[in-house]
N, C-alpha and C positions, 0 to 999 in steps of 0.2 A: 591261269591257275591261282587260286586264292591261297596265300600263305597263312598257316595257322601258327601263331607265336607259341613258344614253349619257354617257360621259366625253368632254369636249371638250378638256380641257387639265389637265396636272399642273404645279404650280409650287412648287418647282423640279422637275427631272426626275432628281434624285439626292439622296441624303442619308445621314446617319449615324444609327444607331438612337437614338431619343430626340428627334430633330428632328421638325418638323412639315411636312406637305405639304398644300397647298390644291388641291382638285379642283374645277374648273368643270365642271358637268354639266347634264343635263336629265332630267326625268321620274324622279327618284329618290324612290320612295315612302317617306316617313319617318313615315307614320301609325302604324305599329307599330315603334317604335324598336328593340325587342328583336330584330327580324328583320333589322335593317340591319347590313351587314358591309362592310368594306373589306379586300380580300385582296391581299397581296403574294405572288404565286404562290399557294401554299396556306396561307401564314401570315397570320393575322388581325392587323390593326392596331387600335389603340384610337381610336375616333371621339371627337373633342373637341367638334365641333359639326356639325350636318347640317341641310340644307334640301333642297328638291327640285332646286336648281341650284347648290348650293355645299356642299362637305364639307371639313372640316379633320380630318386624321388624324395620329396620332403614329406614327413609323416604328418597327416592332418589331425585336427581335433576330431575325435570320433565319439558320437553321442551314445550309441547303443552298445550294450555288452556283447551282443551278437556280432556286430561289425568289428569290435576291438579284437575278437578272437577268431574272426572268419578267415584271415589270411589275405594274401595279395594275388591279384591276377592282372594281366594286361588286356587291353582292348584297343582295337584299331579298325575303324570302318565297320563296327558291329561284330567283328570276329574276335572271340575271346580266347585267351590262353588257358592252360591249366591253372589251378589255384595252389599256391605254395604256402606253407605255414609261416605265419607272422603274428606277433602279439603287440597291440598298441596299449600303452600304459593308460590306466584310468586315473583321472585327477580326483583326489580325495580331500584336498584342502588347498586354500589359496589365501592371498593377502598376508603372507608370512615373511620372515626374513631369516631363514636358517643359514648358518655359516659353517656348520659341521654336520656330522651324522645325526639323524633323528634317533630316538631311543625307544626301544620296544620293551614293555613291561610284560614279562611272560606270566606273571601272576594274575593279571587282569585282562590281558590282550589289548591294552590301550597303547597308543603311540603318542610320544611327546616330542615336540619340536619348539624352536624358539622364534620369537620376533626380536631379533637382536638389536636392530637400530644402528644408526651411525654412532661414531665414537662420542661418548658423553651424552647421548640422547636417552632420556627416560621415556620409555613407551608405556602405554596403559597396561599391556599384558606382556610379561616376560616369556612365559612358557604356556603353550596351548596343549590341550589334551584332545586326541582324536580317538573315539571309541571304535570297537570292531564293526559297528554299523555305519561308521563315517560321520558320527555326530561330533562337532567341534565345539569345545567349551574352554573358557579361560581357566587356567590352572594356577598360575603364579604371577604376581604382579610387582614384586619389590626387589628384583635383581636387575641392575643396570648392565646393559650390554652382555646378556647371557650368551654363552658360546657353546661349550660342551655339556652334554648331559650323559650321566651313566648311573646304573643301579648297582648296589653292592649285593652280596650273597643273600642278605635278608630282605632285599627288595626296597631298600631305602634309596631315594633319589638324591643325587649330587649334581650341582650345577656350577660351572666355572663362570667367572666374570672377568672379561679382559679389561674392564674399566678400573677395578679396584684391587686387582692381583689376588683375588680371594676365590676359594671354592666353598660353596654353601651346601650345607646338609639340610634337606627339606623334611620337616617334621610331618607326622600324620595330619596335623592341622594346617598344612600348607604354609608353615612359617619357615623362612629362610634364615638359618642360623650359621654364622661363620664357622667353618670347620678347619680350614687351613689358610693362612695369610702369607703375604709377601712372596708371591709366586710369579712375579714379573707380569708379562702380558699373558695371562693364563687363558689357554685356548682348549685344545683337545684333552679329554680325560678318559681313563680306562682303568679297570680293576684287573689284577692278576688272580690266579686261582687261590692264593693265600690270603686275599683280602686287602692287599696293599693297593693304594690309589696312586696312579701315575698321572702327572700333570705336565703338559707341554707349554713351556714359556717360549713363545715364538722368537724371543731374542737369542735363543741358543741353548736352552737348558731343559732337560727332562728331570722333574722332581719326583721323588718317591715319598709317599705320605703314609704314615702308620695309621692304625685305627683310632689313635688318639689325636690325630691332626698334626703330628710332628713331621716336618718336611726336611729332606736332605737331598743333596745333589746326587743324581743317578747317572746321567750321561750328558755329554755336550755334543751339539750338532750345529750345522750351518744355520744361521738365522733365516727365518721365513718372512716374506713380504706380506703374508696374510695370516696364516695359522698353522699350527701343527695338528695333524690328525693321527689318532692312535688306535691300534687294534692289537689284541693278543691272539696268538695261535694257541693250540691246545697244549703245547709244551712250554708255555709261559715265556716265549720269546715275544718281545714287543716290536711291532712294525710301525714305522713313522713316515708320514709324508709331510712336506713343508714347502710349498711353492716358493721359488726364488725368481730372479729375473731371467733365468735360463729356460730354454725350451727343450732341454735334454736333461731330465732330472732323474733322481734315484729314489727308490724306496729303501729306507734304512732299516736294518735289523739289529736289535739290541738283545744280547743274551741276559739271562737272569742275574749274571754277575756284572752287568753294565758294559760289556764289550760291544763296541759298535762296528758294524760291517755293512757293506752295500749288498742288498738282496737282489735288486733288479735296477738296471739303468736303461733309460731310453724312452721315458714318458714325458709328455708335456703337461705342466701344471697339475701334478697329481694331488688329489685332495682326499675326500672320505674313502675309507676302506673297511672291509669286513671279510671274515673267513666263513666258509661253509664247513660242514662236518667231514668233508673229504680233503680238507687242508688246501683247497683252492682259495686264492686270495682275489677278491674283487676290488677294483680301484677305479674311482672317478678320475679320468685323465684323457689327454689326447694321445693317440697312438697312430703313427704313420699318417698324420694329417687328418685324422677323424676324431671327433669328440664324443665321449660317452663313458661307458663302463667296460673295462677289460677284465678278463679272468686270467690269472697267472697260476698254473698248476705247480705241484711240487717239483717238477722237472724244469721249471721256469719257462715253459712254453706259453705263449700269449695268444689269447683269442679275444676278438672284439665281440661282446655279447649284447650290449644295449647301446643304441644310438640316442644322443640327446645333447642339447646345448645348455649352457649355464647350470650344469649339475654341480652340486657341492658335496653330497653325501648319500649314504645308503645304509640300510639295515634289513635283516631278514626277520619275518615274524615266524610263528610256530606252525603256519599253514602252508609254507613253501612260497610265500609271496616275497618279492623284492620290493621294498619301500624306498623310494628315491626322493631326495630333496633337491629342488632347484633353488635359485635365489629367492623364489617367491611362493612356490607350491610344493605339495607332496603328491607323488604319483605312486601307483601300485601296479605291479605286473606279476601274474601267476606263473612262476618259472619252475615250480616243484623243486626248489632248492632248500635244503635244511641248513640253517646257519648255526654257528656257535653262539649260544645265548648265555 
C-alpha cells in the first residue's frame, strides 16, 4: 500500500530565503531519503531533517512570483502530498547595509534604506531609494554611518549618524542639514504623534528632540552592543529594543512621561520592530531557538510569523506588504497587514 503524505501545518507560513520552515505532517515515507522532496511551487528546498511526521526545510531562492506564492508540498517516490499555504519573500534590493528598519514614505510609495558601512567608513551612497516598481536609485551621499531613518508629519526625512552623534534633516534638494547634535551613538529614531523626535543613543539614553532641534534626556536604558530600535504605538508609548550580550532579552516600554517598564521578556537579540493597526507588535528576534520575526499581540501572546536569518528590521507599506531588511538586502512579503504609518 502506497502511503500518501499529508501536511497538517507549516510553521511559520512565510519566510525569507535561507530561513527554516517546520512542517507537521503524516505518512511521509523517508525510507529512501534520496526520493524525498519539499517543493515551494516547482522550486525544491533543502531538507534539513525529516521523519514521517515532521520535516524541517530551508527556504530556497524562488525566481517566479507564481512559485513564491504557490505554497509547499511534499513528494516522495513520485507521490505528492496536499499543498499548504506558504509565502516566500521576494528580493527587491541588494548590496546594501541596513542596520535598522527601512523607512516607507506614504506620500510617494518609495522605500528608503541605508548603506551604513563600518564605523568611520565613508560610502559613496548613504541612503538608497527603492520605487514602488523596484527601481533602486542613489538618494543621499553625504552622511557617514547613516543608521536610523524616519519621516515627520510633513513628510520630511531625518537620518541619524552613529559616527558624529547627529540627526540630519534632509531638504527637498537632498541636502543633509544638522538638526540635532551631541546625541551620543545615535541609532534608532522615531516620531511621536505630537511631532517630537526620539533618538536612541545606544550607550544608554533616549533623547527627546523638539521641532527646533533642542534635545533633552527622556529615559535611561541598559546600553546596547549594536543599536537601539524604536517604534511608537498608537497611544504614544515608545517601544525599544537594544541587543546586549544576553540571549534572553526584553522589549522595553516607555510612557509619554518617560516611565520605563518591561513589555515582554524572552527574546534573543531583538532588533527592528513595528506595529500594525490592530496593535500587534512585530519584532525581529530569536524565539524558542528560531530566528525571524515574531508577532506579539496586546495580550502578550507570541506567534512566529516569518522565518529568516540575519534580519535587522522591517516596515509595512500601504498595500499590506511587510518589507524586511537583512544585513545586505530588502525583501517583500504580501501579508495583508496594515501598519501604523
